[in-house]
C-alpha positions, 0 to 999 in steps of 0.5 A, spaced: 588 533 543 588 528 538 586 522 543 580 526 545 578 528 538 579 521 536 574 519 542 569 523 540 569 521 533 569 514 535 563 515 541 559 519 535 559 514 531 557 507 536 552 512 539 550 513 532 549 505 530 545 504 537 541 509 535 538 505 529 539 498 534 534 501 539 529 503 534 529 496 531 529 492 537 523 497 539 519 496 533 520 489 534 517 489 541 512 494 539 505 491 539 502 491 531 494 492 531 494 490 523 496 483 521 504 484 520 509 479 515 517 478 516 521 479 510 522 471 510 514 471 509 516 475 502 521 472 500 517 465 501 512 468 497 515 471 492 520 464 491 514 459 491 510 463 487 506 458 481 506 465 476 510 469 474 508 477 476 507 479 468 500 481 467 497 480 474 496 485 479 502 483 482 508 489 484 510 495 487 506 499 486 504 508 487 498 510 490 494 516 488 487 519 492 481 524 490 475 524 494 470 528 491 463 530 495 456 531 490 452 535 494 445 539 492 445 546 490 439 551 491 437 549 483 437 542 486 443 542 480 448 536 483 454 541 485 462 537 486 467 539 489 473 536 490 475 535 498 483 531 498 487 529 493 493 526 494 499 524 488 503 518 490 502 519 497 504 512 498 508 506 496 506 498 497 507 491 495 501 487 492 503 480 493 500 473 491 497 470 497 495 461 494 496 459 502 488 464 504 482 462 501 479 469 503 483 472 499 488 471 492 494 478 494 494 482 499 497 489 500 503 492 504 506 498 505 513 499 504 513 506 506 518 506 513 525 502 512 528 498 517 522 495 520 522 487 522 515 487 519 511 489 514 503 491 515 498 488 511 494 494 510 489 490 504 488 484 501 484 483 493 480 477 491 479 477 483 471 477 480 471 471 476 475 471 469 474 479 469 479 486 470 474 486 477 476 485 484 474 487 490 478 490 495 479 491 502 483 496 506 485 495 513 486 501 518 488 500 525 484 501 530 480 495 526 476 497 521 475 496 515 473 499 507 473 496 500 473 499 494 471 495 487 477 495 483 479 495 475 485 492 472 487 495 466 492 490 463 495 495 458 497 500 462 498 496 468 493 501 473 488 499 478 483 504 480 478 503 485 472 507 488 468 508 494 461 511 495 458 513 501 452 518 502 453 522 508 447 528 509 444 528 503 451 529 500 454 522 496 462 522 498 467 518 492 473 516 494 478 514 488 484 509 488 490 509 482 495 505 482 500 506 478 505 499 477 512 502 478 515 494 478 515 490 474 514 493 467 512 489 463 517 490 456 514 493 450 517 489 443 518 495 437 519 491 430 
């Protein structure tokens, strides 16, 4: 009877380990529609970077979004309505990418654990010595959307806006990235 319980416990532990290994093997064979970077790529970018992360957009962020629709009412006044709002729905890493002329930073999703590689979901390019950046967001279906971002160095916040016109309405997409790491240390005198 004791051996049966021990055998059952060993079988349970072994099956748990094999489920995780099967997941990892399945993920390695999966074909990803977005550019993939592995852990070695990210460590190489971190170790070989030429500038420190503080004072730049490089870091780990929490992402929130708001979608606002502004349409014309019968009186001719514009009526605004929040269509969607998500707080802290994603966690991303923004990493400097000096090896590409087309982009200065890549955005990597950190939403899933135990991945053999990470999807590059966006790229940033700074606009000539200002706090403005151009951002291109990639989707799995091959589409991309562009945002204009501003960076507040004091608050470590990135704010992006994109507008589009649909059926006499203007839809505004707002993204807010709040930096989680690294945080600049304040000095109290």
